[in-house]
C-alpha positions, 0 to 999 in steps of 0.5 A, a space after each residue: 860651281 865645283 864646289 857646288 857639283 862636289 857636295 849635291 851628291 850628298 844631297 838626297 835625290 827627292 825632286 825637291 829645289 834645294 839650290 838655284 844657281 843664276 849665272 848672268 854674263 855667264 860667257 865668263 864662266 860658259 866653258 868651265 866644264 863643271 857647268 855641263 856637269 851641273 845642268 845633266 846631273 844636278 835636277 835629281 839633286 834639286 839643283 836649278 841652273 839659270 844661264 844668260 849671255 848675249 851670244 849663244 856661242 858663248 856656251 858649250 853644245 852640251 849645256 844648251 842640249 841639256 837646257 830644259 826651257 830656253 828663252 831666245 830674244 831677238 837675234 841677228 843673222 847669221 846667229 839666228 839661224 844657229 839659235 833657231 835650230 835649238 828650238 823646236 818649231 810649229 809647222 812651218 815656222 822659220 824660226 831663224 827669220 822669226 827671231 830676226 823680227 822680234 820686237 823689244 820685249 818679245 821673245 820665244 820660249 820653248 820648254 821640253 816637248 812642245 814647239 817654241 811659242 812667242 811671248 810678250 813681257 808686260 812692264 
């Protein structure tokens, strides 16, 4: 990640996607100070970062704040309340409770400027 961070400053700022970094089991690197920097500054250089973990507390707050799209699967209380707070809800919807009731193959997806909505995965 540090090498990508250093090198991205040499890339043109033309909004074309140049590199996607996908971190599954991101808890292994989630506290690395480079990750929030990549997410905050990388977009203008064409860098996309996808992080996945089973626990939202694995991530530095800046990582969550700089995530453009958030996909939340079923989470149990009390983490459901915390995760629900990162999404914009439709009026009158308690996302914490709604997240607790998700079935397999369902998630809430939040994109910038829009309320979270329930989506269904298909085989």
